[in-house]
Structures are given as structure tokens and as C-alpha cells.
C-alpha positions in Angstrom: 9.4 -14.2 6.9 10.8 -11.3 4.5 14.1 -11.4 5.8 14.2 -14.7 5.7 12.9 -14.7 1.3 15.9 -12.2 0.8 18.8 -14.4 3.4 18.2 -11.6 6.2 19.3 -8.2 3.5 17.0 -5.8 5.5 17.1 -4.1 2.4 15.5 -5.5 0.0 12.8 -6.7 2.4 12.0 -3.5 3.1 12.4 -2.6 -1.1 10.0 -6.1 -1.3 7.6 -4.1 1.6 7.3 -1.3 0.0 6.6 -2.4 -3.2 3.4 -4.9 -1.4 2.1 -1.5 -0.1 1.6 0.4 -3.3 0.0 -2.3 -4.8 -2.2 -3.2 -2.5 -3.3 0.7 -2.9 -3.5 1.0 -6.2 -5.8 -2.2 -6.0 -7.7 -0.2 -3.5 -7.6 2.6 -5.2 -9.1 0.5 -8.4 -11.5 -1.0 -5.8 -12.7 2.6 -5.1 -13.1 3.1 -8.5 -15.3 0.6 -9.6 -18.0 0.1 -6.3 -20.3 2.7 -6.3 -21.1 4.6 -2.9 -24.3 2.6 -2.3 -22.6 -0.7 -1.9 -19.9 0.7 0.5 -23.3 2.7 2.8 -22.2 5.5 1.8 -17.8 5.0 3.3 -15.2 5.8 1.5 -11.3 6.3 2.3 -10.8 9.1 3.8 -6.5 8.8 2.6 -5.8 10.9 5.4 -3.6 8.4 7.2 -1.3 7.2 4.1 1.5 9.5 4.9 2.6 10.4 0.6 5.5 8.0 -0.2 6.8 10.8 -2.7 8.0 12.4 0.7 9.1 9.0 2.6 12.9 8.6 2.7 14.4 6.7 0.0 15.9 3.2 1.5 
């Protein structure tokens, strides 16, 4: 679907997906700040499985 939206342009598709991922991470961080740990019974995402975007290869 993403490739079709970008008329087969792989680089534009990846750029869009990375932008969407960044926005989703920002929204998760905002939600994490807004709700207390009791709301989620003490669970918080560890972030250990999330790569640092600064170390990702540029497209």
C-alpha cells in the first residue's frame, strides 16, 4: 500500500514509514508521561528493544 501511494518509489516509502514510526513513538512517550504507573499496574515500556534513531542508516 505504501509503495502504491508513492508510485513504487522505495526511498519515499521508507521515509514515510520512518516518519510514521517517529510520530508513534512520540505519541507513546506522551501517553507514558500523562498516565501514572498505577493506570498500567506498574508496567512501563523498557525501550530496550527500540533502536536509537540517531544510529539508524539514513535513506
